[in-house]
C-alpha positions in Angstrom: -36.0 -10.0 -42.5 -32.5 -10.5 -44.5 -28.8 -11.5 -43.6 -25.8 -11.6 -45.8 -24.5 -15.1 -44.0 -25.0 -17.9 -41.7 -22.5 -15.9 -39.5 -24.0 -12.5 -39.5 -27.5 -14.2 -38.0 -26.2 -15.7 -35.7 -24.0 -12.4 -34.3 -27.3 -10.6 -34.3 -28.5 -14.0 -32.2 -25.8 -13.9 -29.5 -26.5 -10.0 -29.4 -30.2 -10.5 -29.1 -29.7 -13.2 -26.0 -27.2 -10.8 -24.3 -29.2 -7.3 -24.6 -32.7 -9.1 -23.3 -31.1 -11.9 -21.2 -32.6 -15.0 -22.7 -30.8 -18.5 -22.8 -31.1 -19.3 -26.5 -29.1 -22.5 -28.2 -29.1 -23.1 -31.5 -30.2 -26.8 -32.1 -29.7 -27.0 -36.1 -26.4 -24.7 -37.6 -25.7 -25.8 -41.4 -24.7 -23.6 -44.0 -28.3 -22.9 -45.4 -30.8 -23.4 -42.5 -30.2 -22.3 -39.0 -32.8 -22.9 -36.1 -32.6 -21.5 -32.7 -35.0 -21.7 -29.2 -35.1 -20.7 -26.0 -33.9 -23.0 -23.4 -34.9 -21.3 -20.2 -37.8 -23.6 -19.7 -39.4 -26.8 -21.3 -42.5 -25.1 -21.9 -41.0 -22.0 -23.7 -42.8 -21.3 -27.0 -39.9 -19.3 -28.5 -38.5 -20.2 -32.0 -36.6 -18.7 -35.0 -35.9 -20.3 -37.8 -33.8 -18.9 -41.0 -33.0 -20.4 -44.0 -31.1 -19.7 -47.8 -33.5 -17.4 -50.1 -32.7 -19.1 -53.7 -33.8 -15.5 -55.6 -31.7 -13.1 -53.0 -28.9 -15.8 -52.4 -28.9 -14.6 -48.3 -30.4 -16.3 -45.1 -33.4 -15.1 -44.8 -36.0 -15.3 -41.7 -38.9 -17.6 -41.9 -40.2 -19.0 -38.5 -40.6 -15.8 -35.5 -42.6 -17.1 -32.8 -41.6 -14.0 -30.3 -43.8 -15.4 -27.3 -42.0 -16.1 -23.5 -43.3 -17.5 -20.8 -40.0 -17.9 -18.6 -38.4 -15.2 -16.6 -34.8 -13.6 -17.6 -31.8 -15.9 -17.0 -28.8 -15.5 -15.3 -27.1 -18.1 -16.9 -26.1 -18.0 -20.4 -24.3 -19.9 -22.2 -23.7 -17.7 -25.5 -21.8 -15.3 -23.2 -18.9 -17.2 -24.5 -14.8 -17.1 -24.1 -14.7 -15.5 -27.1 -17.6 -12.9 -26.6 -15.8 -12.3 -23.4 -12.7 -11.6 -25.0 -14.3 -9.1 -27.8 -16.5 -7.1 -25.6 -13.7 -6.2 -23.0 -10.0 -6.3 -25.4 -9.7 -2.6 -25.0 -9.9 -2.8 -21.3 -7.6 -5.6 -21.3 -5.3 -3.7 -22.8 -5.4 -0.7 -21.3 -5.2 -2.9 -17.7 -3.0 -6.0 -18.6 -2.8 -6.8 -15.0 -6.6 -6.8 -14.4 -7.4 -9.7 -11.9 -10.2 -12.3 -12.6 -12.3 -11.5 -10.2 -12.9 -7.7 -11.6 -13.4 -9.2 -15.2 -16.2 -11.4 -13.6 -17.5 -8.7 -11.2 -17.7 -6.3 -14.6 -19.6 -9.2 -16.6 -22.0 -9.4 -13.7 -22.8 -5.5 -14.0 -22.4 -5.1 -17.9 -23.7 -8.1 -19.5 -25.9 -9.3 -16.4 -24.7 -12.9 -16.2 -22.6 -15.2 -13.9 -19.8 -16.5 -15.5 -17.1 -19.1 -14.3 -13.5 -18.2 -13.5 -12.3 -20.2 -16.0 -14.4 -18.6 -18.8 -12.9 -15.6 -18.0 -9.2 -16.7 -17.3 -9.3 -18.2 -21.0 -10.6 -15.1 -22.2 -8.2 -13.0 -20.8 -5.4 -15.0 -22.0 -7.0 -15.0 -25.6 -6.5 -11.1 -25.5 -2.9 -11.2 -24.4 -1.9 -13.9 -27.1 -3.8 -11.4 -29.6 -1.5 -8.8 -28.3 1.4 -10.5 -28.0 0.6 -11.2 -32.0 0.4 -7.7 -32.7 3.6 -6.6 -30.8 5.4 -9.0 -33.0 3.7 -7.3 -36.2 4.6 -3.8 -34.7 8.2 -4.5 -34.1 8.4 -6.4 -37.6 7.2 -2.6 -39.3 10.9 -0.6 -37.1 13.0 -0.9 -40.5 10.1 0.8 -42.6 9.8 3.4 -39.8 13.4 3.9 -40.2 13.4 4.4 -43.9 10.4 6.8 -43.9 11.8 9.0 -40.4 15.1 9.8 -42.9 13.1 10.1 -46.3 10.5 13.0 -44.5 13.5 14.2 -42.4 16.8 14.2 -43.9 19.7 15.3 -41.9 18.4 13.1 -38.8 20.3 11.3 -37.3 18.6 7.4 -36.3 20.0 4.6 -35.0 18.8 1.5 -33.9 20.9 -1.4 -32.0 20.0 -5.2 -32.4 20.6 -8.5 -30.3 21.5 -12.0 -31.1 22.3 -14.9 -29.4 23.9 -16.3 -32.0 25.3 -15.8 -35.7 22.1 -17.9 -37.5 19.5 -16.7 -35.0 16.9 -13.6 -35.9 17.3 -10.4 -34.5 15.8 -8.9 -31.4 15.5 -4.8 -30.6 17.9 -3.5 -28.1 17.3 0.3 -28.0 16.7 3.0 -30.7 17.8 6.6 -30.9 16.5 9.8 -32.9 18.0 13.1 -33.4 16.2 15.3 -35.7 17.9 17.5 -38.2 15.7 20.5 -36.4 17.1 19.9 -32.9 20.5 20.6 -33.6 20.0 24.0 -34.6 20.6 26.6 -32.1 18.0 28.9 -32.7 15.0 26.1 -32.4 16.0 24.1 -29.2 17.2 26.0 -25.6 20.8 25.8 -24.4 19.9 23.7 -21.4 18.9 20.7 -23.7 22.1 20.5 -25.5 25.2 18.0 -25.1 27.7 21.0 -24.8 25.6 22.1 -21.8 25.6 18.6 -20.2 29.0 18.1 -20.8 29.6 21.8 -19.0 27.5 20.7 -16.0 29.6 17.7 -14.9 33.1 18.7 -15.9 34.0 19.7 -12.2 34.1 16.0 -10.6 33.8 16.0 -6.5 36.9 15.4 -5.3 37.1 12.1 -2.5 38.2 13.1 1.2 40.4 11.3 3.6 39.3 9.5 6.5 38.9 11.4 10.3 42.0 9.9 11.5 43.8 11.8 8.6 42.1 15.3 9.4 44.3 18.2 10.7 43.1 19.7 14.2 41.5 23.0 14.2 42.5 23.7 17.7 38.6 25.0 18.3 36.4 23.9 21.6 35.0 20.6 20.8 31.1 20.6 20.1 28.8 18.4 22.9 25.8 16.5 21.2 22.4 18.1 20.8 20.3 18.4 24.4 18.4 15.4 25.2 14.8 16.4 25.6 11.9 14.4 27.1 8.7 14.0 25.2 5.4 14.2 26.7 3.7 11.1 27.0 1.5 8.5 29.3 3.8 8.1 32.7 4.4 4.7 33.5 2.2 2.5 36.3 5.6 0.8 37.8 8.3 3.3 39.0 11.4 2.5 38.9 13.2 2.7 42.0 16.7 3.9 42.6 19.8 1.2 43.0 20.3 2.8 47.0 16.3 2.6 47.3 15.0 0.0 50.0 12.1 -2.8 49.1 8.9 -3.2 50.8 9.2 -6.4 53.0 6.1 -5.9 55.0 4.0 -7.8 52.3 6.0 -10.6 52.4 6.3 -10.7 56.1 2.6 -10.9 56.6 1.4 -12.5 53.4 -0.5 -10.9 50.7 -2.3 -7.7 51.2 -5.9 -9.6 51.6 -4.1 -10.9 54.7 -2.3 -8.2 55.9 -5.1 -6.2 56.3 -6.8 -8.6 57.9 -4.0 -8.9 60.7 -4.1 -5.1 61.2 -7.7 -5.6 61.5 -7.5 -7.9 64.4 -4.5 -5.9 66.4 -6.5 -3.0 66.2 -9.5 -5.3 67.8 -7.1 -6.8 70.6 -5.3 -3.7 70.9 -8.9 -2.1 72.6 -9.6 -5.4 74.3 -6.7 -5.3 76.2 -4.4 -8.4 74.6 -0.6 -7.5 73.6 -0.1 -6.4 70.4 2.6 -8.9 69.7 1.1 -11.8 71.0 -2.6 -11.0 68.8 -0.4 -10.9 65.7 1.3 -14.5 66.1 -2.3 -15.6 67.0 -3.9 -14.3 63.8 -0.7 -15.1 61.6 -0.8 -19.2 63.1 -4.6 -19.3 62.7 -4.1 -17.8 58.9 -1.7 -20.4 58.5 -3.9 -23.3 60.5 -7.0 -22.3 57.7 -4.5 -22.4 54.6 -3.1 -25.5 55.3 -6.6 -27.1 56.3 -8.1 -25.8 53.2 -5.7 -26.6 51.1 -6.0 -30.5 52.3 -8.2 -32.8 50.0 -11.3 -33.6 50.8 -11.9 -37.0 51.5 -13.4 -39.6 48.4 -16.5 -41.0 48.9 -17.0 -44.8 48.9 -17.8 -46.2 45.7 -20.6 -49.1 45.7 -19.3 -52.6 45.7 -20.8 -54.8 42.7 -22.9 -56.3 44.6 -24.8 -53.7 46.5 -25.5 -52.1 43.1 -27.1 -54.8 41.8 -29.1 -56.0 44.7 -32.9 -55.4 43.9 -35.5 -55.9 46.5 -37.1 -59.6 47.4 -40.1 -60.7 46.1 -40.0 -58.9 43.1 -40.4 -60.0 39.5 -37.0 -58.5 38.6 -35.6 -60.5 41.5 -36.8 -63.7 40.5 -36.4 -63.9 36.8 -34.1 -60.7 35.3 -35.1 -59.6 32.0 -33.4 -60.3 29.2 -30.9 -58.4 27.1 -32.4 -57.3 23.7 -29.7 -57.2 21.5 
């Protein structure tokens, strides 16, 4: 197998590494000899050796061990910044605002390799710098483009405006105007696209009007605003009361709703048993107040043991005679 030079041989190695998902490394990289091995595992016998053939003066593969005892790898250093830039150059040109995460995701799906964010960022910046350089080269050809248009389309109007920061500085592009001679003929273009039609359409200017205080009174009956219509929707929970509507005071006199029900139940029981309603109501309210005051009172705290009581131990034991030593 022959190759023109070492660059062509290394390009073939890079392509093989990407397609077969093998992690290869160029061990020896010299002008006349190149050696490649697999580094996915230490015991992998994969080897490629190529050197210069004196008769053909080309790079020839002289040793090729096509054996692998290692699985496919998702880490490949041969997928470098330049390889990513060449592979996604057209994509980045079409989508210059593509995010780094999207480039990384496409590399994983297309090349089946995990690449860090920094490498993707450098590849994108490399493509952007290439585009900037090509953009400058294209703008430098504008004057040649103008001469070519005038040669092929005589009678055409071509104008190009430039900007200059100072008299010494170089010129920058501002605008470019072209009107071909064929467009100036009446039979070639519709009348709505002509300049005379444009001027005629905007020749009638709109006149401003005075403020409302300077208008003349017409004497016609005044117009009222549109009728308000209530939109359908869920009614509110709390009804809005009128200003003259009395408020409920029963709950404030007898307490909460729970206390109100308890008081009414006891009043009904006392009515059937013969006790007057006013007396029973006063009794229930007084009982309720006593219960609430007693429940709100704080329970007495438990008495703490003194230091002597907590240390006291039964007499006659070994611990009481000789206390244990503290182990540090």
